[in-house]
N, C-alpha and C positions, 0 to 999 in steps of 0.2 A: 925016520920016525916022526921027527918034529914037523916036517912039511905036511904029512898026512893030518896031524893034529891042527895045524894052521889052516889047511884047506877045509877041514870040517867046521872049524870056528867061523871061517869066512862064509861058508855055505849057510850055517845057522844064522849068522848076522844078516846076510842078504834076505833070508826067508822072513826074519822078524821085521826088517825094514819094509819089505813088500807088504806084509800084513798091516803095518802102521800106515803106510801110504794108501793102501786100499780103503782103510777105515776113514782116513781124512777125505779122500775123493768122494766116497759114498756120502759122508755127512755134508760136504760142501755143495755137491751137485745133485744128489738123488733123494735121499731121505734123511730126516733129522728128528730126534725126539723133542717134543715141546710139552711144557707143563702148563696146565690151565691155572691162571692166577686170578682168583676171585669168583664171585657168583653170577657174573653177567650172562653166562650161557646155561644156567640152571633151567630146566632139569635135563637138558640134552647132555651137557657136560658139567661136571662138578669140580669145585676147587681142588687143586693138587692132582687131578688125574693127569696121566702122561699119555700123549698121543704120538703117533708117527705122522710126521708132516711129509707129504708127497710133493717134492720140489719139481718133479718133471711133468706132472699132470697137465699143467697149462702150457707146456711147450708143444703138446700134441693135440689138445682140445681146448675149446673155449670155456671161460668161466660161466657157470650156469646159475640161474636163480635157485636159491635154497642151499647152494654149496656152503659148507662151513670152511672158512679160509683163515689163514694166519697172514696178517698184514703188518707191515712196519709203519708206525706213526712216530715221528721223531726218532728217539732211540729205544722205543718200546715195541714189543710184539703184542698184538691184540688178536683175539680169536672171536670172529663174528660170523653171522650168516648173511650171504648175499641176497638182497631183496630187489634192488633196482639195477638194471643194466644200462649201458650207454644208450642215449637217445630217449630214455623213458622219463615219465613224470611219476613221482611217488608222493602219496600223502596218506594220512590216517584220519578217519572220521568215525567216532563212536566205536572205537576198538576194532575197526576193520581197516586193513591195509588195501590201498588202491594203487595199481600201476596202470598208467594210461587210462584212468577212469574205470578200470575193471577190478572188481574185488578179487584178491588172490588168497591163497591158503595162509591162514594165520594160526594154524594149529600148533606151530612150534613155540609160540609165545606162552610163557609160563606165568605171566602176570599181565595186568592191564596195560594197554598202549595208549598213552595220552595223544590227543589230536596233534598232528604236525603236518608240515608240507616242506618239500625241498626248497620252497621259496623262503622259508624261515632262515635258511643258511645262504641265501643269495642266488639261487638257481631256479630257472623255470623248467629246464630239462637237464638230465645228467649228461655232461659232455662226453665226447666219443672215447675217451681213454680212462674213464672213472666209473666207480661202482658205489652204490648206496648199500651200506651194511648195518644190520641191527643185531644186538644181543638178544637171546631168547628170553631172558629175564629183564623185560623192558623197564621195570621200575628202578633198576639199579645200573643199567648198562649205559656206559659212555660210548656213543656210537655216532653214526653219520647224521643223526638229528642235531648234533651240537657242533658248533664251529671249531671246538678243540680237536675234533676228529674229522668232520666233514666228509666229503666224497673221497674215496680212496683211489689214487692213481693205479692203473694196472701194474706198473713196474714196482709198486710197493706191496703187491700181493706176492708173498713168498711161496705159497703153495696151498694145497688142499689138506685139511685135517682128515685123514683117512681111517686110521685104526686106533682104538683105545687099547693100550697095553698095560695100564696100571690104574686101578687095582685089578688083580686077576679075576675077580668075580664080575667085572664089567668088560672084559676083553671082547672086542668085536668091532664092527664098522661103525663109523660116526654117521648118524642119520639126520 
């Protein structure tokens, strides 16, 4: 009798351990919840919204212009939009963003973008392993325009912000 009880307890314990191990593996390698901290991505993303971060996206595809990514800068995670890709030049003149001297879509911006150039942070072109990122709320965003953030190395990009899961009235894909 006692051995059946012990076997059942062991079976239950193993089941719970497998569940915990699965959750840990999923969070470490595949998907992770991330909370928006601050207004730098308004109106695309709002302060305290919770997103699902897709950590495997860039293992199978390239990072693309306009992707909303989560990157590690020092010990902080930031959420920004990719504007410049490796090998490109980026600048802003009269609230228009130019990549390789061609005007690109700036409709994501929720505030005026002051004039800047990547030369302001010491580069003429984005090096081969880095990306230029901007917050959508340019007036308050600390992003690649400033030396504190600068160009983001590819290995510091944790993943793509894919889905908003909180608040429930905004559940959907990040655009």
